[in-house]
N, C-alpha and C positions, 0 to 999 in steps of 0.2 A: 360358945368358943373360946379355946384355952390360951392361954395367951400364949404358950409357946406357938398354935396354930397360926399365933394374929401375926404375932413373930415370925415365923415362916412369910408368911405372906405378902412383905416386905421386902423379905430377905430373895424372893424373886425378881424382887421389880431391884437389886439392889442395890438397897438399905439395909446399910449392920445397926440393928437396935440399943441401943445404948441404954435405954431405960423402959419400963413397961408399967402401967397403974391402969387396976380400976376409977373411974371417973365416974360420977354423975349420967349408968347403963353406958359407957363405952369402955375401950381399952384407951388410952392416954399414952404419950411416952413422945423421947426425943429416938431419933436415927440420922447416921451421918450416910451419905451418900460425895464422893470425890471429893473430901472434903469442909463439905459442907457441911452443918449440920441442920434438923431439919424436925418439925415439931408433927408432930399427927396423933387422929383419931380414928380408932376403924371400928365401924359397927360387930359387937359379940355376936349377933345371930344373923347375922349375910356375908359376915367378911369382907363387906365393901371401907375402902380406905375413904374417907369419910371433910379428912381435915390434911393436910400436907401442905406444911407452910415451912420456909425458912424461918431459921429463929435467927431472930432480930435481936438475943443476947450480944 
């Protein structure tokens, strides 16, 4: 799955992706939704979001 498709999957859920990169076999990045920052991981083969949690920084 391309970076664009991974970002589009999050956008469909209302997230604006601000950073995305390949890391340890998955897409990893940061997104914003309703003014709250999140960190995420996306499986590049299935498109499944495997991690989505508020950024504590």
